[in-house]
N, C-alpha and C positions, 0 to 999 in steps of 0.2 A: 414581564417585558414591560419597557418603558413605552411610552405614547410616541407618535409620529412627530411631535414637534419638538423643538430644541432652542435653547435658550440663544443661539447665534454668537456666541462666544464674547459677550461684553456684559460684564456685571451680572446681578442676579435679578433683573427685571422679570416683567411677565414674558412667559414662554410665547414665541411667534411660530405659526405652521409654514413649514417650507416645503411645498408639494413637490418641488424637482428632485428627480431622483439622484442626480448627481450630488445635489447639496445634501439630501438625506445620507448617502454612503459616505461623504467625507464627514459629517456629523454624527453619525450612528454610534450610540453607545457610549459617547464622551460624558464624563462626568461633569457637574457644576465646576465651573472654573474657580481655581482658588489660587489666591496671590503666590507666587515663587514657587508652584506646583507644576509638573509637567502637563501639557495638554491630554495626554495619554499616559498614563501612568505605567511605569515599567512592571514588567511579570512579577508577581508575587510568589516566592519559592518557599513552601510552607507544608510540611507534613501535618503539623499540628499548630494550634492558636493556643494562647493563654486562655483559660477556662476555669477559674476559681469557682467555687459554689456549684450550684446546679446548672446543667447544660441549658444554654439558652443564646439567642442571638442567630446571626445569620452564618457564621464561620466557627465551626467545632473542631473539623477533622477534614485532612486533605482529600478524603476519598469522597465525601459529601459535597463541599462547596469550596470554591475559591473565588477572592475577589477579582482576578483576572478572568475567570470564565464568566462572572456575573457580567462584566462590562460587554464580552464578546457575546454573550447571549442576549443581551439588550440590543446590540448592533443587529445582530441577524433577525431578532424580532420586528425591528424598525422597518427592516426591509422585506420580509416575508409577509408581515401582517401590520401594515402602517395603519394607525387609528382604530385597531381592533382590539378592544378592551377584553380581557379575560382568558388571554392566549398566553402560552407559556414555552419559552424556548430552553432546550438542554443540549450541550454540546458533549461530543464523545471522542474518543480516540481515533476512529476513523469512520468512514461512510458503512462499511459493513456493521460496525458496532452500532450504529445508529439504527440501520435496518432490523438487526437483530432484535434491538431493545423494544421495538414496536411489536414485531411479529412474536417473539416470545414471552411479552408482558401480557398480551391481548389474547392469545389463543390457549385454550384448554383442550385436554383430551376429550375426543368427540366432537371438537367444532371443526368448522369446513372454512377453509381460506381459498381465495382465487387469486391466482398469480398471473402474471404474463408468461406465454411461453417463448417469447422472442427477447425477453429483457436481459439485464446484466448476468454474465456466464456463471456467476457464483449462485444465482438463484436456485439452480438443481441441486447443489449441494445442501442449500437451506431446504429444500423440498424434502430430501432424504431425511434430515434430522427432524423436520417436522413429523412426517410420517413415522418415525421411530417413537415419537412421543404420542401418536395415536391421533394427530390431526388430519383429516382428509383434504388432500390437496387438489385443487382442479386447475387446469390452464387453459388458456384461449390466446390468440393472438391479439396485439394491440390494436392493429388497423381494423377500420369497420365496426369497431366498438363489439367486438366478438365476445368480450367478457360478459355482456348483459345475458348471453344464452346459459351461463352457468352459474348464476347468483343465487338461484332458490336454495334458501337454507343456510346461506354463507354467514359466517360471523365476521369476517374481514374481507375487502377487496382490496387488492393491491395494485396499483396503476403504476406505470413507468412511461411517460410521455414527455418529448420524444423518447422512444425505446432506444436502446444502446445495444448492438451498433447500426440496426436498420433505419432509424429515423422515421417510424410511423408514428402517427398521433393518434389519439383518441379525444372523445368528446367529454371532458371532465365534467362538465356541468350534468349531461345527459346520465352518466354512469353513477355520479353521486347521487341524483335524485332516485334513480332505480334502486341501488344500494340501500337508500333510507326506507324506500318502500318494503324492502326484504328484512329490514332491521339489521343491516350490515354497516360497520364502520367502513370508512374510506380512507388509505393512505396513498400519497403521491409521492412518487421518486422525482424531485425536482432538480436533479443533479444537473442534467443537460441544459435545461433552460435557465437555471438560476433565478433568484427571486426577482431579478430586473426583466426575465423573460415572460414569466408567468407567476401567479400568486394562488397555489392550490386551494389555500382557505377561503379565499373570495369566491372559488368556482365551486365550493360545498364540501371539499375534504375535512376530514377530521384531523389528519396528521400531513404536514408537509416534511418530508424527509430528504436529506441530500448528503453527499459527500463533499465536503468542503474542501477535500484535496485537490478538486479540479478547479473550475474557472472563478468559484468564489474567492478562494485566496491567489490563484493564478500564476504562482511561481514555481511549482513543481518541487517545492522544499518540505512540505509538511503534509501529514496526514491528519484529517478531521472529519467529523461527521456531526450532525445536528438533526435534532427532533422539534419541530413546532406544531403545538397542538391547541384545540381550542377548548377540550372537556377535561375538567380538572381532575376527576377521578381517573379518567385514561392516563393523564399524563402523570399522575401520582404512582401509576404502576410502572411507567416508562422511567421515572426517576428511581424507584424501588429496584427496578432491574440494573439499572447503571451502578447502583451502590453495591448489590450483591455480586455482579460480574466484576466490576472494578475496571470498565472501560472508559477510563477518563482520560482527556488529554493532558498534556504536561503544561505548566504555565508558560513556558517560552513558546510553544507551538500556539498556545491560544493567543499570546500577544502578538506573535508574527501574522495570525489570520486577521486579528482586529486592525493592525496596521494596514494589511494589504487591501482590506475591504475599502479603504478610502480612495482607492483607484479601480474600483470595480466598474463603474460606468464607463470611464475612460477605455479601459482594457475591452469591456463588452461592446462598445460600439465599434471601435476599431475592428475587432476581431470579427464580428459578424457582419460587418459592411465587407471586410476582405472575404469573408466565407461565399457570401453571395458572388462577389466578382469571381473567384475561383470557380465556383460552380456553373457560371456562366460559360467561362473558357472550356470546361471540362466538356459541357454540353455540345460543343462544336467538334469534339473528338471523335472520329468513328471507332476507335477501339475501346472508347469508354462505354460500358453500359450499366444498367441498374443504377444510375446516377440519383441519388436523393439528397434534397436540402430543402426543407419546409419552406425556406422563404422564396424559392422559385415559384412563379404563378402556375406553371404547369406540373408542379409535384403533386402527387396524389393525396398529399397530407396538408396542401396550402390552405384550402378553405376552412378546414376546422382550426388549423394552426392561427390563422390569421384572426379567428374569432375570439381565441383566448390566449394568445401569446403578444406580447408587446415586442419581443426580439425572438429571433428564429434559432439563435445558437451558433456556435463556432466550429461545428464537426459538419462534413461533409463525407458521403459515404458512395463508394462506386467500384466498380469490378473491373479488371483487365482480363483479358482472354484465357490466360492460364496462371498456375502458380509461378512459374519461372518468369513470365513477362512482370508480374508484379515484384518479384524480387529483384529484378533488372531495374524496374523503375526506382524502387526505394533506395538501391545503392547508388544510383545516379543523382539523387537529390543532394543538393549543397547546403541549402537553408534550412533544411528540415530534418529534425533528430529522429532516427529509428528507435522509437520508445513507445511504450503502452501508456494508457491514461491519456487526458485530454484536458483542454482548457487553459494551457500554459501561455505564457507570453512569447514562448519560441515554439514555432510549428513542430508538431510531430506526426507521424505516420507509421502505420503497422499493417501488415498482412495479418487480418484477423483470425484467419483458419489456423495460423500457428500454434493458438493456443487450445484449440478443440473447445467444443461446449458450444459454440455459435452456429447456426444453421445457415451458413453463408458459403458460397462458392470458393475454391481454392484461392482464386485471383482477388477476393474482396480485398478493399483498402479502405481503412478507417483513417481519414486525414483530420486533424485538428489544427486549425488555422492560428497562427499567434499574432504577434502586433509587428511583423516586419512591414516594410513597404508594400503595398498591394503589389505594384508593377513588377518589384524584384520576386516577390513569391511566385507570382503567376509565371513570369519567364523561368524561373527555376523548374516548377512543375511542368510545363510545356517542353524544356529542354529534356528533362529526365524522361518523359514520354516518347521522345524522339530517339532517345539513346536506348531506352528498352525495345523499341521495335527493330533497332538495326540488328 
């Protein structure tokens, strides 16, 4: 990983620190400027590289390394762990590829892992596979730091905060300290928060893992995942898993992701501010129940979230009285795409229960706030609520 300083774009003089997150996002992972070369080099399409003699150097075969990945990994590392020496970043073909790489590279038959029971809906499938390999899986809710109660003897603690889709938050520092006392590694799924919302490694985690498909890249047009870790031996195992499985991103996807990161702060600040505005508007609607947004002062997660998060995310969750009411609401929206996933510049929403696997009411809606004008988006949502009630 490169450090958090950058040249500033002029010549090859001494590097200067730029603490601003917007500046860091714009400059993250850029190579030293070379006359007549692009600021961000184009994607390198190569299955193999010229390699006479004994294998040496950074690029030998396309499944192992690629210059386009290298720049993206430096960019993500600059955001997830600025100024932290000795960390490493690896990119993957998807968020699930990144999640799997940590779980399956660190756990062995007879080990115990602690997962959230209210996390991403694919985790139950992961549990089934881990158990088939002889790994004991324990689960507990995210809220209330409930995973503390099942840590004894665990090899790995998996945290997802805020949780998806319920938006509960746990105290990462507290859980990480307890895990270390039990001899367990800690991985935090940082997808919903993004590195501009929280930095798990600074909170004591060993791994920060995320789907870059979501708000990190923000345009809903690529699949990507990453792992950032501080332990060289553990990250070597993650890298080896990536090599064995071949869960690698294409160079075009990696380049698009790096390009998109430049606007991350602009997108995050707009989307998060609008999410808070929308949550406040929804709070006034009598038909809306179970409203969750960690940025609301009266949200059950706000106290812990405000201690460890710098931004609260772009996702708002709530429930309408019935499945039919939720479906009518979604159909009446005009500025919001009916789609899964979250974090894009265009708002999306879905009735989460349609997938199964999430313990949510039939009328539960996961709403991902985009970059539309706040007044337009809120007006559209309120109109759709009125239409759904008719």
